[in-house]
Structures are given as C-alpha cells and as structure tokens.
N, CA, C and O atoms as a Tripos MOL2 file, in Angstrom:
@<TRIPOS>MOLECULE
protein
  232   231    58     0     0
PROTEIN
NO_CHARGES

@<TRIPOS>ATOM
      1 N          10.2100   59.0970   27.7720 N.3       1 UNK1
      2 CA         10.2570   60.4090   28.3770 C.3       1 UNK1
      3 C          11.7130   60.7810   28.6540 C.2       1 UNK1
      4 O          12.5520   59.9300   28.9490 O.2       1 UNK1
      5 N          11.9750   62.0510   28.5500 N.am      2 UNK2
      6 CA         13.3120   62.5750   28.8420 C.3       2 UNK2
      7 C          13.2240   63.5100   30.0380 C.2       2 UNK2
      8 O          12.5850   64.5610   29.9690 O.2       2 UNK2
      9 N          13.8800   63.1160   31.1560 N.am      3 UNK3
     10 CA         14.0150   63.9810   32.3110 C.3       3 UNK3
     11 C          12.6650   64.3880   32.9080 C.2       3 UNK3
     12 O          12.5250   65.5020   33.4110 O.2       3 UNK3
     13 N          11.6810   63.5040   32.8560 N.am      4 UNK4
     14 CA         10.3640   63.7820   33.4360 C.3       4 UNK4
     15 C           9.9750   62.6100   34.3290 C.2       4 UNK4
     16 O           9.9880   61.4570   33.8990 O.2       4 UNK4
     17 N           9.6340   62.9140   35.5610 N.am      5 UNK5
     18 CA          9.0840   61.9110   36.4710 C.3       5 UNK5
     19 C           7.6950   62.3680   36.8630 C.2       5 UNK5
     20 O           7.4980   63.5260   37.2290 O.2       5 UNK5
     21 N           6.7200   61.4580   36.7890 N.am      6 UNK6
     22 CA          5.3730   61.7960   37.2070 C.3       6 UNK6
     23 C           4.9330   60.8300   38.2980 C.2       6 UNK6
     24 O           5.3270   59.6640   38.3150 O.2       6 UNK6
     25 N           4.1160   61.3360   39.1990 N.am      7 UNK7
     26 CA          3.5850   60.5130   40.2800 C.3       7 UNK7
     27 C           2.1660   60.9860   40.5790 C.2       7 UNK7
     28 O           1.8650   62.1760   40.4930 O.2       7 UNK7
     29 N           1.3030   60.0400   40.9290 N.am      8 UNK8
     30 CA         -0.0680   60.3640   41.2920 C.3       8 UNK8
     31 C          -0.3060   59.8830   42.7160 C.2       8 UNK8
     32 O          -0.0550   58.7250   43.0490 O.2       8 UNK8
     33 N          -0.7910   60.7890   43.5400 N.am      9 UNK9
     34 CA         -1.2110   60.4420   44.8940 C.3       9 UNK9
     35 C          -2.6290   60.9430   45.0540 C.2       9 UNK9
     36 O          -2.8720   62.1490   45.1010 O.2       9 UNK9
     37 N          -3.5730   60.0030   45.1380 N.am     10 UNK10
     38 CA         -4.9810   60.3980   45.1650 C.3      10 UNK10
     39 C          -5.3390   61.0380   43.8410 C.2      10 UNK10
     40 O          -5.2290   60.4100   42.7880 O.2      10 UNK10
     41 N          -5.7670   62.2880   43.8930 N.am     11 UNK11
     42 CA         -6.1180   63.0220   42.6780 C.3      11 UNK11
     43 C          -5.1080   64.1110   42.3420 C.2      11 UNK11
     44 O          -5.4180   65.0360   41.5920 O.2      11 UNK11
     45 N          -3.8980   64.0050   42.8950 N.am     12 UNK12
     46 CA         -2.8600   65.0100   42.6650 C.3      12 UNK12
     47 C          -1.7510   64.4200   41.7970 C.2      12 UNK12
     48 O          -1.1530   63.3990   42.1370 O.2      12 UNK12
     49 N          -1.4890   65.0850   40.6690 N.am     13 UNK13
     50 CA         -0.3950   64.7010   39.7740 C.3      13 UNK13
     51 C           0.8070   65.5830   40.0880 C.2      13 UNK13
     52 O           0.6980   66.8090   40.1070 O.2      13 UNK13
     53 N           1.9580   64.9500   40.3340 N.am     14 UNK14
     54 CA          3.1910   65.6780   40.5810 C.3      14 UNK14
     55 C           4.1590   65.3960   39.4430 C.2      14 UNK14
     56 O           4.3620   64.2450   39.0560 O.2      14 UNK14
     57 N           4.7560   66.4600   38.9110 N.am     15 UNK15
     58 CA          5.7040   66.3580   37.8050 C.3      15 UNK15
     59 C           7.0540   66.8580   38.3030 C.2      15 UNK15
     60 O           7.1480   67.9480   38.8670 O.2      15 UNK15
     61 N           8.1020   66.0590   38.0930 N.am     16 UNK16
     62 CA          9.4590   66.4270   38.5050 C.3      16 UNK16
     63 C          10.3580   66.5410   37.2830 C.2      16 UNK16
     64 O          10.4150   65.6250   36.4620 O.2      16 UNK16
     65 N          11.0640   67.6660   37.1580 N.am     17 UNK17
     66 CA         11.9930   67.9120   36.0610 C.3      17 UNK17
     67 C          13.2660   68.5140   36.6420 C.2      17 UNK17
     68 O          13.2090   69.4730   37.4120 O.2      17 UNK17
     69 N          14.4140   67.9520   36.2760 N.am     18 UNK18
     70 CA         15.7050   68.5040   36.6940 C.3      18 UNK18
     71 C          16.0840   69.6050   35.6980 C.2      18 UNK18
     72 O          16.4300   69.3170   34.5530 O.2      18 UNK18
     73 N          16.0170   70.8530   36.1330 N.am     19 UNK19
     74 CA         16.2530   71.9840   35.2350 C.3      19 UNK19
     75 C          17.7200   72.1770   34.8770 C.2      19 UNK19
     76 O          18.0480   73.0500   34.0730 O.2      19 UNK19
     77 N          18.6080   71.3760   35.4630 N.am     20 UNK20
     78 CA         20.0330   71.4970   35.1250 C.3      20 UNK20
     79 C          20.4120   70.6370   33.9180 C.2      20 UNK20
     80 O          21.5060   70.7940   33.3770 O.2      20 UNK20
     81 N          19.5360   69.7400   33.4920 N.am     21 UNK21
     82 CA         19.8510   68.8490   32.3630 C.3      21 UNK21
     83 C          19.4810   69.4890   31.0360 C.2      21 UNK21
     84 O          18.5900   70.3350   30.9590 O.2      21 UNK21
     85 N          20.1850   69.0670   29.9940 N.am     22 UNK22
     86 CA         19.9000   69.5260   28.6290 C.3      22 UNK22
     87 C          19.9870   68.3420   27.6830 C.2      22 UNK22
     88 O          20.7940   67.4340   27.8830 O.2      22 UNK22
     89 N          19.1490   68.3580   26.6470 N.am     23 UNK23
     90 CA         19.1560   67.2880   25.6580 C.3      23 UNK23
     91 C          19.4100   67.8150   24.2600 C.2      23 UNK23
     92 O          19.0070   67.1980   23.2740 O.2      23 UNK23
     93 N          20.0810   68.9590   24.1730 N.am     24 UNK24
     94 CA         20.4510   69.5020   22.8760 C.3      24 UNK24
     95 C          19.3880   70.4090   22.2940 C.2      24 UNK24
     96 O          18.3610   70.6680   22.9200 O.2      24 UNK24
     97 N          19.6480   70.8880   21.0870 N.am     25 UNK25
     98 CA         18.7350   71.8420   20.4570 C.3      25 UNK25
     99 C          17.4680   71.1660   19.9390 C.2      25 UNK25
    100 O          17.4510   69.9750   19.6280 O.2      25 UNK25
    101 N          16.4080   71.9700   19.8600 N.am     26 UNK26
    102 CA         15.1650   71.5000   19.2330 C.3      26 UNK26
    103 C          15.3910   71.3330   17.7360 C.2      26 UNK26
    104 O          16.4500   71.6850   17.2180 O.2      26 UNK26
    105 N          14.4120   70.8060   17.0610 N.am     27 UNK27
    106 CA         14.5740   70.5980   15.6080 C.3      27 UNK27
    107 C          14.7320   71.9120   14.8610 C.2      27 UNK27
    108 O          15.3920   71.9510   13.8230 O.2      27 UNK27
    109 N          14.1400   72.9890   15.3670 N.am     28 UNK28
    110 CA         14.3010   74.2960   14.7130 C.3      28 UNK28
    111 C          15.6360   74.9370   15.0570 C.2      28 UNK28
    112 O          16.1180   75.8120   14.3370 O.2      28 UNK28
    113 N          16.2400   74.4930   16.1790 N.am     29 UNK29
    114 CA         17.5130   75.0520   16.5990 C.3      29 UNK29
    115 C          17.3890   76.3290   17.4100 C.2      29 UNK29
    116 O          18.4020   76.9160   17.7920 O.2      29 UNK29
    117 N          16.1610   76.7730   17.6820 N.am     30 UNK30
    118 CA         15.9600   78.0260   18.4070 C.3      30 UNK30
    119 C          15.9610   77.8540   19.9180 C.2      30 UNK30
    120 O          16.1610   78.8200   20.6560 O.2      30 UNK30
    121 N          15.7390   76.6260   20.3830 N.am     31 UNK31
    122 CA         15.6590   76.3780   21.8200 C.3      31 UNK31
    123 C          16.4800   75.1560   22.2070 C.2      31 UNK31
    124 O          16.8450   74.3390   21.3630 O.2      31 UNK31
    125 N          16.7630   75.0500   23.5060 N.am     32 UNK32
    126 CA         17.4480   73.8880   24.0740 C.3      32 UNK32
    127 C          16.4080   73.0750   24.8440 C.2      32 UNK32
    128 O          15.7000   73.6160   25.6920 O.2      32 UNK32
    129 N          16.3190   71.8020   24.5550 N.am     33 UNK33
    130 CA         15.3510   70.9340   25.2210 C.3      33 UNK33
    131 C          15.8830   70.5490   26.5960 C.2      33 UNK33
    132 O          17.0220   70.1020   26.7300 O.2      33 UNK33
    133 N          15.0480   70.7260   27.6150 N.am     34 UNK34
    134 CA         15.3980   70.3620   28.9860 C.3      34 UNK34
    135 C          14.6590   69.0920   29.4040 C.2      34 UNK34
    136 O          15.2240   68.2410   30.0900 O.2      34 UNK34
    137 N          13.4020   68.9620   28.9930 N.am     35 UNK35
    138 CA         12.6140   67.7780   29.3360 C.3      35 UNK35
    139 C          11.4520   67.6430   28.3680 C.2      35 UNK35
    140 O          10.9770   68.6320   27.8080 O.2      35 UNK35
    141 N          10.9950   66.4050   28.1740 N.am     36 UNK36
    142 CA          9.8640   66.1730   27.2840 C.3      36 UNK36
    143 C           9.2370   64.8140   27.5550 C.2      36 UNK36
    144 O           9.9250   63.8430   27.8690 O.2      36 UNK36
    145 N           7.9210   64.7700   27.4270 N.am     37 UNK37
    146 CA          7.2460   63.4830   27.4530 C.3      37 UNK37
    147 C           7.2900   62.8480   26.0650 C.2      37 UNK37
    148 O           6.8580   61.7090   25.8900 O.2      37 UNK37
    149 N           7.8030   63.5690   25.0950 N.am     38 UNK38
    150 CA          7.9170   63.1110   23.7020 C.3      38 UNK38
    151 C           6.5570   62.7040   23.1450 C.2      38 UNK38
    152 O           6.3800   61.6010   22.6270 O.2      38 UNK38
    153 N           5.6180   63.6110   23.2660 N.am     39 UNK39
    154 CA          4.2480   63.3590   22.8300 C.3      39 UNK39
    155 C           3.3410   63.2060   24.0390 C.2      39 UNK39
    156 O           3.7610   63.3860   25.1810 O.2      39 UNK39
    157 N           2.0950   62.8710   23.7640 N.am     40 UNK40
    158 CA          1.1330   62.6950   24.8430 C.3      40 UNK40
    159 C           1.2340   61.2860   25.4050 C.2      40 UNK40
    160 O           1.3310   60.3170   24.6530 O.2      40 UNK40
    161 N           1.2100   61.1740   26.7290 N.am     41 UNK41
    162 CA          1.2610   59.8640   27.3760 C.3      41 UNK41
    163 C           0.0950   59.7580   28.3500 C.2      41 UNK41
    164 O          -0.3970   60.7620   28.8650 O.2      41 UNK41
    165 N          -0.3330   58.5370   28.5900 N.am     42 UNK42
    166 CA         -1.3900   58.2970   29.5620 C.3      42 UNK42
    167 C          -0.7840   58.2680   30.9570 C.2      42 UNK42
    168 O           0.2500   57.6390   31.1830 O.2      42 UNK42
    169 N          -1.4290   58.9490   31.8810 N.am     43 UNK43
    170 CA         -0.9850   58.9270   33.2730 C.3      43 UNK43
    171 C          -1.2570   57.5300   33.8180 C.2      43 UNK43
    172 O          -2.3600   57.0120   33.6460 O.2      43 UNK43
    173 N          -0.2690   56.9050   34.4760 N.am     44 UNK44
    174 CA         -0.4310   55.5290   34.9460 C.3      44 UNK44
    175 C          -1.6960   55.3260   35.7940 C.2      44 UNK44
    176 O          -1.9830   56.0990   36.7090 O.2      44 UNK44
    177 N          -2.4370   54.2690   35.4640 N.am     45 UNK45
    178 CA         -3.6530   53.8830   36.1830 C.3      45 UNK45
    179 C          -4.7510   54.9340   36.1460 C.2      45 UNK45
    180 O          -5.6100   54.9660   37.0270 O.2      45 UNK45
    181 N          -4.7300   55.8000   35.1250 N.am     46 UNK46
    182 CA         -5.7390   56.8590   34.9760 C.3      46 UNK46
    183 C          -6.1700   56.9290   33.5210 C.2      46 UNK46
    184 O          -5.5790   56.2770   32.6600 O.2      46 UNK46
    185 N          -7.1990   57.7190   33.2460 N.am     47 UNK47
    186 CA         -7.6590   57.9440   31.8780 C.3      47 UNK47
    187 C          -7.0910   59.2250   31.2800 C.2      47 UNK47
    188 O          -7.1510   59.4230   30.0660 O.2      47 UNK47
    189 N          -6.5430   60.0950   32.1210 N.am     48 UNK48
    190 CA         -6.0150   61.3710   31.6570 C.3      48 UNK48
    191 C          -4.6860   61.1810   30.9310 C.2      48 UNK48
    192 O          -3.9680   60.2010   31.1310 O.2      48 UNK48
    193 N          -4.3950   62.1540   30.0870 N.am     49 UNK49
    194 CA         -3.1290   62.1660   29.3500 C.3      49 UNK49
    195 C          -2.3990   63.4620   29.6480 C.2      49 UNK49
    196 O          -2.9990   64.4510   30.0680 O.2      49 UNK49
    197 N          -1.0820   63.4370   29.4190 N.am     50 UNK50
    198 CA         -0.2630   64.6310   29.6030 C.3      50 UNK50
    199 C           0.7430   64.7310   28.4600 C.2      50 UNK50
    200 O           1.2780   63.7230   27.9960 O.2      50 UNK50
    201 N           0.9880   65.9440   28.0210 N.am     51 UNK51
    202 CA          2.0400   66.2360   27.0500 C.3      51 UNK51
    203 C           2.8410   67.3980   27.5900 C.2      51 UNK51
    204 O           2.2750   68.4520   27.8800 O.2      51 UNK51
    205 N           4.1480   67.2320   27.7340 N.am     52 UNK52
    206 CA          4.9620   68.2480   28.3860 C.3      52 UNK52
    207 C           6.2490   68.4770   27.6100 C.2      52 UNK52
    208 O           6.9120   67.5290   27.1890 O.2      52 UNK52
    209 N           6.5930   69.7380   27.4280 N.am     53 UNK53
    210 CA          7.8890   70.1370   26.8770 C.3      53 UNK53
    211 C           8.4260   71.2620   27.7430 C.2      53 UNK53
    212 O           7.7240   72.2390   28.0030 O.2      53 UNK53
    213 N           9.6650   71.1310   28.1910 N.am     54 UNK54
    214 CA         10.3380   72.1790   28.9420 C.3      54 UNK54
    215 C          11.5780   72.5520   28.1230 C.2      54 UNK54
    216 O          12.3750   71.6870   27.7630 O.2      54 UNK54
    217 N          11.7320   73.8560   27.8330 N.am     55 UNK55
    218 CA         12.8460   74.2940   27.0110 C.3      55 UNK55
    219 C          13.2190   75.7110   27.3810 C.2      55 UNK55
    220 O          12.4810   76.3930   28.0920 O.2      55 UNK55
    221 N          14.3730   76.1540   26.8950 N.am     56 UNK56
    222 CA         14.8020   77.5260   27.0750 C.3      56 UNK56
    223 C          15.3700   78.0450   25.7620 C.2      56 UNK56
    224 O          15.8130   77.2760   24.9100 O.2      56 UNK56
    225 N          15.3460   79.3630   25.6200 N.am     57 UNK57
    226 CA         15.9150   79.9730   24.4160 C.3      57 UNK57
    227 C          17.4100   79.7630   24.4100 C.2      57 UNK57
    228 O          18.0510   79.7220   25.4600 O.2      57 UNK57
    229 N          17.9630   79.6300   23.2070 N.am     58 UNK58
    230 CA         19.4140   79.4790   23.0420 C.3      58 UNK58
    231 C          20.1380   80.7360   23.4270 C.2      58 UNK58
    232 O          21.3650   80.7890   23.3520 O.2      58 UNK58
@<TRIPOS>BOND
     1     1     2 1
     2     2     3 1
     3     3     4 2
     4     3     5 am
     5     5     6 1
     6     6     7 1
     7     7     8 2
     8     7     9 am
     9     9    10 1
    10    10    11 1
    11    11    12 2
    12    11    13 am
    13    13    14 1
    14    14    15 1
    15    15    16 2
    16    15    17 am
    17    17    18 1
    18    18    19 1
    19    19    20 2
    20    19    21 am
    21    21    22 1
    22    22    23 1
    23    23    24 2
    24    23    25 am
    25    25    26 1
    26    26    27 1
    27    27    28 2
    28    27    29 am
    29    29    30 1
    30    30    31 1
    31    31    32 2
    32    31    33 am
    33    33    34 1
    34    34    35 1
    35    35    36 2
    36    35    37 am
    37    37    38 1
    38    38    39 1
    39    39    40 2
    40    39    41 am
    41    41    42 1
    42    42    43 1
    43    43    44 2
    44    43    45 am
    45    45    46 1
    46    46    47 1
    47    47    48 2
    48    47    49 am
    49    49    50 1
    50    50    51 1
    51    51    52 2
    52    51    53 am
    53    53    54 1
    54    54    55 1
    55    55    56 2
    56    55    57 am
    57    57    58 1
    58    58    59 1
    59    59    60 2
    60    59    61 am
    61    61    62 1
    62    62    63 1
    63    63    64 2
    64    63    65 am
    65    65    66 1
    66    66    67 1
    67    67    68 2
    68    67    69 am
    69    69    70 1
    70    70    71 1
    71    71    72 2
    72    71    73 am
    73    73    74 1
    74    74    75 1
    75    75    76 2
    76    75    77 am
    77    77    78 1
    78    78    79 1
    79    79    80 2
    80    79    81 am
    81    81    82 1
    82    82    83 1
    83    83    84 2
    84    83    85 am
    85    85    86 1
    86    86    87 1
    87    87    88 2
    88    87    89 am
    89    89    90 1
    90    90    91 1
    91    91    92 2
    92    91    93 am
    93    93    94 1
    94    94    95 1
    95    95    96 2
    96    95    97 am
    97    97    98 1
    98    98    99 1
    99    99   100 2
   100    99   101 am
   101   101   102 1
   102   102   103 1
   103   103   104 2
   104   103   105 am
   105   105   106 1
   106   106   107 1
   107   107   108 2
   108   107   109 am
   109   109   110 1
   110   110   111 1
   111   111   112 2
   112   111   113 am
   113   113   114 1
   114   114   115 1
   115   115   116 2
   116   115   117 am
   117   117   118 1
   118   118   119 1
   119   119   120 2
   120   119   121 am
   121   121   122 1
   122   122   123 1
   123   123   124 2
   124   123   125 am
   125   125   126 1
   126   126   127 1
   127   127   128 2
   128   127   129 am
   129   129   130 1
   130   130   131 1
   131   131   132 2
   132   131   133 am
   133   133   134 1
   134   134   135 1
   135   135   136 2
   136   135   137 am
   137   137   138 1
   138   138   139 1
   139   139   140 2
   140   139   141 am
   141   141   142 1
   142   142   143 1
   143   143   144 2
   144   143   145 am
   145   145   146 1
   146   146   147 1
   147   147   148 2
   148   147   149 am
   149   149   150 1
   150   150   151 1
   151   151   152 2
   152   151   153 am
   153   153   154 1
   154   154   155 1
   155   155   156 2
   156   155   157 am
   157   157   158 1
   158   158   159 1
   159   159   160 2
   160   159   161 am
   161   161   162 1
   162   162   163 1
   163   163   164 2
   164   163   165 am
   165   165   166 1
   166   166   167 1
   167   167   168 2
   168   167   169 am
   169   169   170 1
   170   170   171 1
   171   171   172 2
   172   171   173 am
   173   173   174 1
   174   174   175 1
   175   175   176 2
   176   175   177 am
   177   177   178 1
   178   178   179 1
   179   179   180 2
   180   179   181 am
   181   181   182 1
   182   182   183 1
   183   183   184 2
   184   183   185 am
   185   185   186 1
   186   186   187 1
   187   187   188 2
   188   187   189 am
   189   189   190 1
   190   190   191 1
   191   191   192 2
   192   191   193 am
   193   193   194 1
   194   194   195 1
   195   195   196 2
   196   195   197 am
   197   197   198 1
   198   198   199 1
   199   199   200 2
   200   199   201 am
   201   201   202 1
   202   202   203 1
   203   203   204 2
   204   203   205 am
   205   205   206 1
   206   206   207 1
   207   207   208 2
   208   207   209 am
   209   209   210 1
   210   210   211 1
   211   211   212 2
   212   211   213 am
   213   213   214 1
   214   214   215 1
   215   215   216 2
   216   215   217 am
   217   217   218 1
   218   218   219 1
   219   219   220 2
   220   219   221 am
   221   221   222 1
   222   222   223 1
   223   223   224 2
   224   223   225 am
   225   225   226 1
   226   226   227 1
   227   227   228 2
   228   227   229 am
   229   229   230 1
   230   230   231 1
   231   231   232 2
@<TRIPOS>SUBSTRUCTURE
     1 UNK1         2 RESIDUE 1 A UNK
     2 UNK2         6 RESIDUE 1 A UNK
     3 UNK3        10 RESIDUE 1 A UNK
     4 UNK4        14 RESIDUE 1 A UNK
     5 UNK5        18 RESIDUE 1 A UNK
     6 UNK6        22 RESIDUE 1 A UNK
     7 UNK7        26 RESIDUE 1 A UNK
     8 UNK8        30 RESIDUE 1 A UNK
     9 UNK9        34 RESIDUE 1 A UNK
    10 UNK10       38 RESIDUE 1 A UNK
    11 UNK11       42 RESIDUE 1 A UNK
    12 UNK12       46 RESIDUE 1 A UNK
    13 UNK13       50 RESIDUE 1 A UNK
    14 UNK14       54 RESIDUE 1 A UNK
    15 UNK15       58 RESIDUE 1 A UNK
    16 UNK16       62 RESIDUE 1 A UNK
    17 UNK17       66 RESIDUE 1 A UNK
    18 UNK18       70 RESIDUE 1 A UNK
    19 UNK19       74 RESIDUE 1 A UNK
    20 UNK20       78 RESIDUE 1 A UNK
    21 UNK21       82 RESIDUE 1 A UNK
    22 UNK22       86 RESIDUE 1 A UNK
    23 UNK23       90 RESIDUE 1 A UNK
    24 UNK24       94 RESIDUE 1 A UNK
    25 UNK25       98 RESIDUE 1 A UNK
    26 UNK26      102 RESIDUE 1 A UNK
    27 UNK27      106 RESIDUE 1 A UNK
    28 UNK28      110 RESIDUE 1 A UNK
    29 UNK29      114 RESIDUE 1 A UNK
    30 UNK30      118 RESIDUE 1 A UNK
    31 UNK31      122 RESIDUE 1 A UNK
    32 UNK32      126 RESIDUE 1 A UNK
    33 UNK33      130 RESIDUE 1 A UNK
    34 UNK34      134 RESIDUE 1 A UNK
    35 UNK35      138 RESIDUE 1 A UNK
    36 UNK36      142 RESIDUE 1 A UNK
    37 UNK37      146 RESIDUE 1 A UNK
    38 UNK38      150 RESIDUE 1 A UNK
    39 UNK39      154 RESIDUE 1 A UNK
    40 UNK40      158 RESIDUE 1 A UNK
    41 UNK41      162 RESIDUE 1 A UNK
    42 UNK42      166 RESIDUE 1 A UNK
    43 UNK43      170 RESIDUE 1 A UNK
    44 UNK44      174 RESIDUE 1 A UNK
    45 UNK45      178 RESIDUE 1 A UNK
    46 UNK46      182 RESIDUE 1 A UNK
    47 UNK47      186 RESIDUE 1 A UNK
    48 UNK48      190 RESIDUE 1 A UNK
    49 UNK49      194 RESIDUE 1 A UNK
    50 UNK50      198 RESIDUE 1 A UNK
    51 UNK51      202 RESIDUE 1 A UNK
    52 UNK52      206 RESIDUE 1 A UNK
    53 UNK53      210 RESIDUE 1 A UNK
    54 UNK54      214 RESIDUE 1 A UNK
    55 UNK55      218 RESIDUE 1 A UNK
    56 UNK56      222 RESIDUE 1 A UNK
    57 UNK57      226 RESIDUE 1 A UNK
    58 UNK58      230 RESIDUE 1 A UNK
C-alpha cells in the first residue's frame, strides 16, 4: 500500500491518507497518484476487502 493506513474498531473501518503526498503520475499520465492500496486487499482479521485509489488531475 502507498500512503494508506487502515484500522478496524468493532465494525468501523477507518482509512487514513495524507493528502500532501504524491507518488508521481498514473500510467496514463492524466492524474497524480496520492494513495493506493495497489489492488484489492483483505481487511485485517475480517472477510471484507477494500480497493482504494486517491488521485488528482494534473
């Protein structure tokens, strides 16, 4: 994962992303990647999965 922190308390999933970070352009070059789970990941100690991408236009 890039710039993504997840935490579970009870049945609440919290996602933390630092919006000041950048990881360069996307493969198309149209956006700047800020955070990504880099595909779907399983939430720790759960059956659910999450896939997250945070980006902005260039």
